[in-house]
N, C-alpha and C positions, 0 to 999 in steps of 0.2 A: 185482879192482878194475878199473873201466872208465875210460878217458880217450880223448879224441880230441886232435888237435892243438889244437883250440879249447879243450878243457878244460885243456890244459897252460898256455895263456895266461891262463886265468881263475883257475886254482888258486893260483898262487904268483907273487909279484913277483920271486922269486929263482931258482926251480928251472929247470933246463934238461933235466931228465929227466921223462918222461911215462909214464903207465900207462893200461892199458885194463881196464875192468871187464867180465868175461864171466860166464856162469853160475857159481854158487858152487862147482861141482866143477872149474872150470878157471880158472886164473889165468895169464895170459900177460903178461910184462913186456916193454914196448917202450921202448927208450931213444932219445931224440932229443937233438940238440945245437943245436937252433934257438933263436933268441931270440924274445921276444914281439912284436917289431916286425913279424914276418911270420907272424902266427898262423894265418889262415884258409887261404891258398892252399897247395895241395900236400899236404893231409892229409885228403882226402875219404874215404879208406878208414877211418881211425880214427874220423872223425865218424860214418860209417855204422854202425860197430860200437857206438858209444855210443848212437846212436838205436835200434839193433836190440835191445839188451839192457836199456836203461833207458827208452828212449822220450823222452829229453830232448835239447834242442839249445840251445847257447849263444846268447844275444841280444847281439850286439856293441853296446857302448856303452849297455847298458840302464840302468845306474845313474848315468850322468853327471849328470843333473839332480838326482837324489836325494842325491848326494854333494857337491852344491854347498856352498861354505863359508858361514860366518856364519849358523848356524841361529837361528831366532827362538824365543822362549819359547812353550811350549804353554799355551793358555788353557783347554782342555777335555780331559778324558781321552780322549774319542773321537778326538781328533786323532792319537793314537798307533796307532789301528787301521789295519792294513795287510795286504792279501793279495797285494800286489805286482803286481796286474793293471795298475795305473797307478803305477809306482814314483816318478814325478816328484811325486806328491801325498803320498808317505809322509814322515813326520817321523822318519826314521831315516837313519843315514849310516855309512859306513865311517870308522873313526878313522885318521887319517893322522899319523904322527910321534908323538913322545913316548915311544917305546920300549915301548908297550903291546901291540903285535902285530907280526907279520911278514907276514901275508897279508891279502887282501881277500876279501869276499864278492862274488859275481858272479851275474848274472841268467840263469836257464835257463827254457826253456819246454817244457811237455809236448806232444809232437807226435803221439803215438799212444796206444793203449790198453794198451801193455805194462805189466804189473804189476811193482812193485818186489819183490825177494826178501824174504820176510817175516822170515826169521831173521837174515840178514846185515844188512839195512837196516831199522832200527827206531828208535823205537817208533811213528813216524808211520804213517799208513794206507798199505797197499800199492797201493791203487787211487787214482790221481790223474786227475782229468778232463783230457781233451784241451784244451789252451789255457791251463791253469793255469800260473802262473809261480812259481818258487821261487828262493831264494838258495842258493848252494853255495860252499863253500870246502874246500880239501884239498891234500895234497902227498904225496910218497913219500920224504922225507928222513929220515935217522936222527935228526937234531936236532929237538927239539920245535918245531912251528910253531903260531902262535896267530893267530886272526882275531877282531876286536872290532867289533861293530855297536852303536852308541850312539844313544839317542833324542835328540830335541831337548830343551833344558832345561825342567825343571819348577820354577817359582819356589817353590811351597809346596804341601804336601799335608797335610791335617789328619785324614785317616782312613786305615785300612789299605786299600791298593789290591790288586787282583787282576790279575796279568799272565798271560794264557793264550797259548800259541803251539803250533804243530806243528813237530816237528823229526825228522830222521833222522840217525843216526850209523852209521859203518861202520868196521870193522877197528880198534877201540880208540879212535877219536876220541870226545871228550866235549864237553859244553856246560854252562855255568853262567851264572847271572844275577848281575850286579854292580850296585852302587850307586856312581855316580861323582860326584865333586865337581870343579868347575873352579876351581882355585886360581890366583891371579894369577901367582905366581912359578913354580909347578910345572906348570901346565897341568892336564890331566885326571889325577885321582888316584882309585884304587879304594879304597873303604872296606873295613875288615877283615870286616865283616859280609857274609856271602854267603847270601841266602835259599835255602831248600831247594826243589828242583824236585819236584813231585808229579805223577807220571804214572800213578797208580792201581796196583792190585794186579798186573795183568798189563800189562807195558809193551810192548804190541803193538797196532797199529791204534788209537792213542789220541792225544789232545792232552794237553798238560801245563800245569800252572798253578803260579804262584809268588805268595806273599803279600809285598807291599811295605809295610814299616812306615811310619807317618806321619813326615814330615820337614818342619820349618818353615824349613829352609834350601834354597836352590836346589840341585837335583841332577839327574842324568841316569840313565836305566836303560841297562844294558849287557848284551848277549848275547855271551858269550865262548866261542868254539870253541877247544879246546886238546887236548893229548895227540895231536896229529897228528904221529906220529913213526914210523909203520910204513913200512919200505922197500918193502913191496909196495903201499903206497898206502892212505890213509884219508881220509874226508871227513865234513863236516857239512852238512846241508841244513835250511833254515828256511822256514816259511810261516805264514800266518794269525795274525798278531799282534793281540791285543786287550787293551785295558786299561780297568779299571773302578776309579774312585776318586773322591774329592771333593777338589778343589783349594781352597786358601784363596782367599778373595775378595781380589783384588789390583787391582780396578778403582779408578778415582779416587774418593777419599773426598769425597762431597758433603755430609757432615755431616747436618743434619736434613732436607735435601731428599730427597724420595722421588719415585717416578713410578709412573704407572698407564697403562693403555691409552688411546690417543688416540681417544675416541669423540665425534665432533662431529655437528652437524646437517647436514653436507654430504651431499647425495644426488645430485649431478650434474645438478641442475636449474638453468636459467638464472636469474640474479639479476634482480630488477626495478629495482634501483638500485645504484650503485657502493658506497654506504654499507653495503649488506648484507654486504660483504666485510670490514668493520671487525671486528677480533677482538682481545680482550685476556684472555679467560678460557679459550678453547679447550674450551668445553663444548658443550651441546646447541644453542646458538644460533649457533655458529661455522660459517661456510661454507667451511672449509678441511679437507682430508683428505689422507691419504697415498696414493701411487700407486706401483705397481711390485711387484716380487717380491724385492727385495734382502734380505739377512739383517739389515742394520741398519735398524730401523724407528723411526719417530717415536713418541714417547710424550708424556704430559702430566705435566710436572713440577709437584709440589704440595708443600705443607708450608712450611717456612721456607727462606729463601735459603741457598745454600752459604756457608761461612765466607769472610770478606773476604780473608784471607791466601791461601786456596786460589784464589779468583778472580784475585787479583793475580798469582799464580805461573803460572796456566794461561792467562789471557786478557789480562793486562796492565792490567786495571782492577780496582779494589776496590769499585766501585759495584755494589750488589746488584740483581738483577732483582726485579720485583714479580710473584711467582707467583700463579696458575698461568701456565705458558708451554708452548710446544711445544719438545720436547727430543729430540735425536738423539745417541745414544752409540755410538761406533765403537771396537771393541776393537783393540788392537795386532795388526798383521798381517792386518787384514781386507782389505787391497788397496791398491795404489798408485793411480795415476791410473785412475779408473773409465772403462770403455770405453763411451761413449755412442754410440748409432747414430742420433742425431738423431730418434729415435722413442721416446716413453715407452710402449712396448708391454708389456702385461701378460705376454706370453710371452717377453720379453727377459730371459734369465737371466744375461747378461754384466754387468748393472748390479749393483754391489756394494751400493748404497745406495738406499733408497726416496726418492721425491720428496714434497714437501709442496705440494699444488696447491689452487687455489681452485675453487669452482663456476664453470661457464662463464658468459661474458658475451656478450651479443648487441648489436651496434651496427649502425645503419643507415647509417653514414658514417664517414669517418676521424675518429678521436678521439685526444685526448691523455689518457693514463692516468697518474696520480700514485700511487705506492706509497711509503708511509712505514712504517718498522719499526725496532725495536731488536734488536741481536744481541750475543750473547756466544759466543765461539768460541776453541778452542785455537789456538795460533800456527801449527800446521802444516796447517791445513785451508783449502781453497779452495772457495768457493761461487759460484753464479751465480743471478740472478733471470731467468727466461725467460718469454716469451710463446709459448704453444703453441696450435695449432689445436684447437678443441674436439672435433671428430669424429675426425680422423685422428691427433691427438696429435703431429703433426710439429712440431718446434721451429722457431719463426718467427724469433726473435731472442733473444739472451741478453746480459746485462750483468753483469760481475763485481761481487761484493760486497766491500767493503773493511771488514772487521770492526774495524779500528783506529779508525774514526770513531765507533764505538759506545762507550758507551751513549747518546751523543747520537743523536737520531733521524736515521736514514739515509733519503734520498729518492732514488727512481729514477723517471724519466719515460720512458714508452713512447708511441710513435705507431704502433700496429700497423695494417698495411694489410688484415689479415684481419678479417672481420666477426664471426666466432664464435671466441672464444679463451678461454683460462684463463691464470692466472699461476702459475708454479711455482718453488719453491726447489729447486735441484739441487746436490748435492755433486760437485765436479769431481775433487778429489784430497785425500788425507790423508797424514800422516806415518805410515808403517807400523811404525815402531819404537816408537811410543808410543800410548797411548789418546788418542782424539779425541772431542770433543763440541761440539755447537752448540745454542744456546738462542735462540729468537726469540720476540718479544713485541710487543704494541702495534701491531698492523696497522691502518693507515688507508689506504683507497683512495679517491681522488677523481678529479675530471675526468670524462671520458666523457660529454660533453654529448649525444652522439648514441647513447648506450648505454642499455640497460635497457627497461623496459616503456613509459615515456612516449614514448621515441623510436620504439619499434616501432609505437605506435598511429598515428603520422603516416604510416606507410608506405602504408596503404590509404586514407588520407583523401581523396586526389585522386580515385581511382576510385570512391569512395563517392558523390561529388557530380557526377561528369562521366562521360558515355558517349563513349569515343573513337571518332571517325569520320574518314575521310580528309579532308584539306584540299583544297578545289576550286580554289583560286587557282593561277595559273601565271605565269611571267615571260615577257612577250611584247614586251619592249623598248618598252613604252609610254612616251610622253614625259611628263616631270614638269614642270609649269609652275609649281607652287607647293609649298612644304614641306607644306602641309596635306593634299596628296594622298597622303602616306605615313602618315597617321593611319589606324588600324584597330582596330575593336572585335571582329573575328572573328565577327560575326553572319553568319547564312546560310552557314555553313561557309567564310567568308572569300572568297566568290566575287568580291567587289568590291574586295578588298584588293590592294595592289601589293607584297605580300610573299608569298613562296612558297618551297617546297623547291627548291633548285637541282638541275639535272639534269647527269648526266655527270661527277660527281665521282669521282676515283680512291679506291680503298680502301672499306672497309665503313663505312657511315654509317647512323644512325637517321633517321627522318622525323618532322617535326612533324605533329601531328594536331590536329583540332578537338575540344575537349571540350564536348559538348552538355550544357547544364545540366540536371540532374535536379531533380525537385520535392523541396524540402527542408522538413521540418517545423521544424527548429531553425535559424532564420535567423541566430542569434548565431554559429554556428560555420561559416557558409558562407564559401567562399574568395573567389568572385567573384560579382557580381550576374548576369552573363550568361555566354555562351559564352566560351571562352578557347582559346588555342593551348597544347598540351601536348606535351612531349617525354618519352617513356619510354626511358630509356637502358639498353642491354644490351650485353654483350660489349666493354665499354670503347670503344665507337664513339660519336663525337659526333653531334649533330644541328645542322643549319644552317638558319636562316630568313633569306632574302636579299631585299633590296628591289630595285626598279627603279633604273635609273641616274640619279644626280644629276650634272648637267654640271659644276657647281662650287658652292661655298658662299662667298658674298661677305661682306665686311666683318666684322662681329662673329661670334663662334663661334655655332654652332647648338646647339639643346638637344633631346634625345630624352627623352620622358617615357613611363613605362610602369608597370604593376603586375606584380609577379612573386611567385612562391612556389616553393620547392624543398625536397626532402628527400633523405635518403640521401647519396650522394657527389656528387650533381648540383650543378653550378655554372653560372652564366650569365655570359657576357661579351658586351659590345657592341663591335663591331669596325668599322673602316673599311677597305674593300678597293678596289684599283684595278679599274675597271669591266671591263677586257678581260683583264687577266692574272690577276685574282683574288689578287693579291699583297696580303697584309695590311699596311696602313700603321700601324695603331694599334689597340690593344685595351684595354678597361677592364673589370675584373672587377666584377660587381655583388655586393657583400657584404651579405647579409641573414642573419638567424638562421634556422636550419633549422626548417621547419614553420611559419614565421610569414609572414603576408601583409604585404608591403610596400605601403602605400597608394600611394606615388608615388616611383619611382626616377628621379632626374635624372642624365643623362649628357651631358657637354659633347661636342659634335662640332666639331672644329677647322675653321678656314677652309682651303679647298683650291681650287686653280685648275685641277684636272684632274678628269675624270669619275671618280666613285666610287660605290660602293654601300654601304649599311649592312647589317651582318650580326649576327644574334643567334646566338651559339654556345653550345649546351648540351653539357656534357661531364662525365664522371665523373672525380673527382680521385683521385690516388694510384695505387698499383700493385696488380695482381691483378685479379680479375674483379669489378669494382665496378658497382653499379647505382644508379639513382636516378630522380627525376622532377622536371621543371621545368614551370611554368605561367606564361604571359604573357598580359596583357590590357591593353586601353585604351592602345594605342600612340599617341602624339602627337609630331609633329616640328615644331619651330619654328626657322626659319632663313630667310635671304634667299639664294635660289639663282639660278643661271643657268637661264633657260628652255631646254628642250630644242629642238633643231632637227634634224629628221630627217636632213638631208643633211650634218650637221656631221661633220668629221673630229675625232678625239680624240687627245689626248696621254696616254700611259700611263706616262710616265717622267719626264723633266726638264721644264724650262721652255721653252715655245715659243708661237707665236701661237695663241690659241684662236679658235674660229669667230666670237665676238663681238668679237674684238680687245681683250678686257679684260685679257689677260695681257701681261707685259712683252715687247716686241719688241726683240731684241738684235742689233746689227749684227755682222758678222764681225770676228774678232780681238778680241772683248771677252767679258767674263764677268759674270754677275750677281754683285752684291756681297752679302756676308753679314757683318754685324757682330756675329754671335752669339759666345758664349764659345768659347774654343779647343777644337779636337777633336784626337784622335790623328792624328799626321802620318804619312802613308804613306811607305814607304821611297823615298828619293831615287833609288836605282838603278832601281826599278820605274817611277818617274816619267820618267826619261830613256829607259827602254825603250819606254814607251807614248806619249810626247809627240812630235809631229811637225807642222811647218808646211809641209813640202814645198818649201822655198825654196832648197835647195842642189843646183843642177846636176842636176835631174831625179831626185834620190834619193827613194826611198820610205821612208827611215830604216830602222827595224827591222821594218817591215811588209812583207808579201808578198802577192801576188795570184796565185791558181792557178785553173785552169779547173775548173768543176764542172757536173754535170748536163748533159752533152753541149753545153755552151755554150762558145763560143770567146772570149767577151768577158772582158777583164781590166781591172783598174784600173792606170793608169800615172801617173807624175808628169808633169803638163802644166799650164803656166801657173800655177805655184806652188800646185798642188792635186793631189789624186788624182782622176783623170778616167776615166770609162768611157762608152762609147756602147753602148746596148742596142738591138737591132733583130732582126727576123725570127726565125731560130732561135737566135740568141745573146741569150737573154733574161735571163741571170743573170750577175752579176759579184760578186766577193767580195774583201774585204780581210781578211787574217788577221794577228793580232798574234803576237809571240814569246811563249813561255811565261814566266809570271811567278809570283811568290809574294808576296802582300801581307801586311803585318804589321798592317794596320788597315783598316777600311772606307774606301772612296774613291769619287770620281766621275771618270768620263772624259768630258770635254766635247769637243764638235766642232761645226763648221759644215757645212751641206750646202745644195745647191741642185739642183733638178730642172727641166730645161728641154726644150724641143722635143718634148714628149710627156708621157705619163703613166707613172709608175713608183712602185713601193712600196719603202720602205727599212726594213730590219729589223736588229736587233742580237741576236746569239746569244752566250751565254756558255758556254764549255767545249766545245761540240760544234757543228760546222756541219752535222751529220747529222740534227739535230732538225727536226721539221716547223716551217715558218715560223710556223704558227699558235701554236706554243708559245714563240716568241721575242718580244722586245719589238718592237712595231710603231711605228717612228719616224714614218713618213709613209705614207699609203695613198691612192693615186690622184691624178691630176692633176699640175699643175706647182706649184711653190712660187712665191710672190710675192717673189722676191728670195732672198737668203741667209737661212737659218734657223739658230738655235742650239738645241742640245739636249745632254743628258748622260744617261749611264747610271750606276747605282750598282753598284759592285763590292764583293764580300765577300772575306774571307780565304780562302774555299774556291775562289774562281774561279782558273782557270789560263790561260785564253785568251779573247780577244774576237774576234768575227767581225762585220763590217759587210757586209750582203748587200743588193744592189740587184736588183730584179726588175721586168721590164716588166709593166705592168698588162695584164689581159685585154682584148683588142680593140685595144690600142695598137700602132702600127706601129714607133715608135722613141721613144727618150728619152735624154737625156744626164744623167749624175749626177756631181756633184763633191763631194768630201769635203775639208775643210781644218781646220787649227788644232786638232788633237788635243792635249789637255792634261789631265794628271792633277791633281786637287785632293783635299783632304780633304772630308768631308761638309759642311763649312761653306763650301765653295768657295774655300778658301785654297790658293794654289799649293803644290805639294809639292816643286818644284824650280825 
């Protein structure tokens, strides 16, 4: 008999004596007094003898997962097949407790080509391949020791089964097959009937088989090793268990309802209209199919509906479905929460259940998709409806299905940002202790105005009628004397238009082009009569078409008229921007139906007393890599505007004197009034932080002045104002606020005067290190005619304000005074 220390730990839960199996002509008994808590260390010699003469090695913890409690019912005979190469998948276990045995089986691995002794170790084969794994139990006590290996429960078997297995016994040990019943009060109980083991005429190098009679009651199979009572040591080894039988049908009884393979007309081709995905028969005209490689597959339920009582018990409703329907049956123990990798990949084997997906849908723009359906499902199942990308099959978005709302029609709405996609039903999890099923019917798919064949046809309509060429117009700061000068029909490649692509913009932008009209045979489908401005949008970048500067818009609001067309994700907006800072003051979206020519779009342009430009902004809506096209023609502008004066200074921020004197002139210590509705009030603490009239003993309040750019000039409190003299090399002076945190948009008002020379005044927000060209220009060049009033708008993101005075180029000196800093809301109401 052979044993190593490892073997001693695996053989018996009780013994402290160990034995070593050597060749049959030599038996050496080795006695140890160690416990199993220190099995492996210190016994390398005995382990080496075990490996030398049997070629097997103990696998520590090899059966931990196989012996896990709470075995589940076996649904198919093949589930009992096991060669112990992956013991965690075997539906067998060591019996613990109940007094049925005293030992456990343990896992050993064949490590070399050593043959088993044919006479002493039989009837199994003497040659076992390297890497094969077997179960072994044994001991060397005088009292009989028993080990019992039981199968997972079988609910019902209506034919004679055949159990085959390979085993080896040594030194008087024996094995038998038991039929076990699990009795509530007594636990496992062995039936008196013990099937005979047939190992053939010559019980050497063979496998053995046992006939298992039919049994309509739940039972378990048992392999019992016994007569392990030799003081020199004896053991039993097991391998290659297989079972063939026919189990009783124990699935859910659906009565007259039967099912057949789900063979539909889905071929993975794009649908021409959303209505093509409507389905209530799941036959040859249905555009839904299953996807994936899971064991549970969708089928077509036919015949008569299941009994109302069964439906009520399983789904909570007794309202019957109108067959045929799509049907998925999931047997008990098929898997818990399914492991989805966010990819419906045909090679993904971790998915337990197949998906029910639609044929793909192509859209040329963002669309709203409505899916309606009815569902019947067992109470433990969880499903989702998902949008998946048509090519990569990556899951884009999922929404959980609430079966309790059915059989009322359930509705899901999606707004996918991907342009090519499909709809999929996905099983997320099931109750593994029971059978599960889901039945879906009455699919209705709507919405998708920009999806399908009709939408796709408009995608090339623009380029079919126009030849894109570069736009020749440019922005040259030309004066605008009347609103009509901004009218443009884009003829002659827009060379005479006062609209153009702006230059020097940050980030990636698309350019507007001129679409030269092609000859059209079908005048009824023409987009525009002549040339047009077109924007082809790519890579989510916008396109800007900018006008020359309008000094101001007087009296009544202006009106911009134009013709436009768009498709895909493209959208057009009409904006007003400040002429020098390019800050957007207002934008209005032009809402038209995709692919439709809007004969005349009217956009109100509000009155403004500062220089502005008009901006046509084309951009792709939504997320992702969207594309589209916009066309514009026949621009007309109607308004009463201020004529341009080339030498005029401009205000790009608050209210101040305009070149024509048409704006409100405000004296020091006063504010413009605003009787509009209340606005959010800025924090009073910030108001006190930023407000200052410099009236208190030469104090600069909470403002400071520091030297910058090698200039020695500073602002200081003088004559109840902040004063600085600029000259020579000391050309720059700056006032810096304390750090603040606004809770609402606000305005910082102030008065200023420039005398004794020419200077520029700028306001920077957040950083004094910015180039002055990127800051707000309050005043540029010359002296002011007395005190001027102005303000800057602050947002919740601003943290500091800098007022910077700089001597004009060529000027020898200038004095600058700042006074009456005061914070208000955006309606010019005092904040403190």
